[in-house]
C-alpha positions as CSV (number, residue, x, y, z in Angstrom):
1,M,37.7,13.8,79.4
2,P,34.3,15.6,79.0
3,K,34.0,19.4,79.2
4,I,32.5,20.7,82.4
5,K,29.2,22.5,81.9
6,P,28.3,25.6,83.9
7,C,26.2,25.4,87.1
8,P,22.6,24.6,86.1
9,F,21.2,26.7,88.9
10,C,23.1,30.0,88.6
11,G,25.1,29.6,85.3
12,S,28.5,30.2,86.9
13,P,31.5,28.2,85.6
14,A,32.3,25.0,87.4
15,K,35.6,23.6,88.6
16,V,36.9,20.1,89.4
17,K,39.4,19.2,92.0
18,I,40.5,16.2,94.1
19,T,39.6,16.2,97.8
20,K,41.8,15.2,100.8
21,Q,39.6,12.0,100.9
22,G,40.7,11.1,97.4
23,T,37.4,11.8,95.7
24,W,36.9,14.1,92.7
25,R,34.6,17.1,93.3
26,V,32.9,19.3,90.8
27,F,31.6,22.5,92.2
28,C,30.1,25.9,91.3
29,Q,32.6,28.7,91.5
30,S,29.9,30.8,93.2
31,E,29.8,28.6,96.2
32,E,28.8,31.5,98.4
33,L,25.7,32.0,96.4
34,C,25.1,28.5,95.0
35,P,26.0,25.4,97.1
36,S,25.8,23.1,94.0
37,R,28.4,20.3,94.0
38,A,29.0,16.6,93.1
39,S,31.7,14.3,94.4
40,Y,32.8,10.8,93.0
41,F,35.8,8.5,93.1
42,L,36.4,8.9,89.3
43,K,37.1,12.3,87.7
44,D,35.3,11.4,84.5
45,L,32.2,10.2,86.4
46,A,32.1,13.3,88.6
47,I,32.1,15.5,85.4
48,R,29.6,13.3,83.6
49,E,27.2,13.3,86.5
50,W,27.6,17.1,87.0
51,N,26.8,17.6,83.3
52,R,23.6,15.5,83.5
53,R,21.9,17.8,86.0
54,E,19.2,20.0,84.7
55,K,18.0,23.5,85.6
56,P,15.2,23.0,88.1
57,R,11.7,23.6,86.6
58,K,9.4,26.1,88.1
59,E,6.2,24.6,89.3
60,E,3.2,25.6,87.3
61,K,0.5,27.3,89.3
62,N,-2.9,25.8,89.0
63,E,-5.2,28.7,88.5
64,P,-9.0,28.4,88.5
């Protein structure tokens, strides 16, 4: 099973758990501050997709 990377938005550790609906959910431990999450039917897929996300890029300002 792949290791879970920290949240790409705030850097907090992430957790994985199974939901009542039977899907696997990876979520940021700082849910109050960062609503970042992913949910899939397979645990490995949930972790793999979570780990693929990148930190958002800041848009470059076009200065004259």
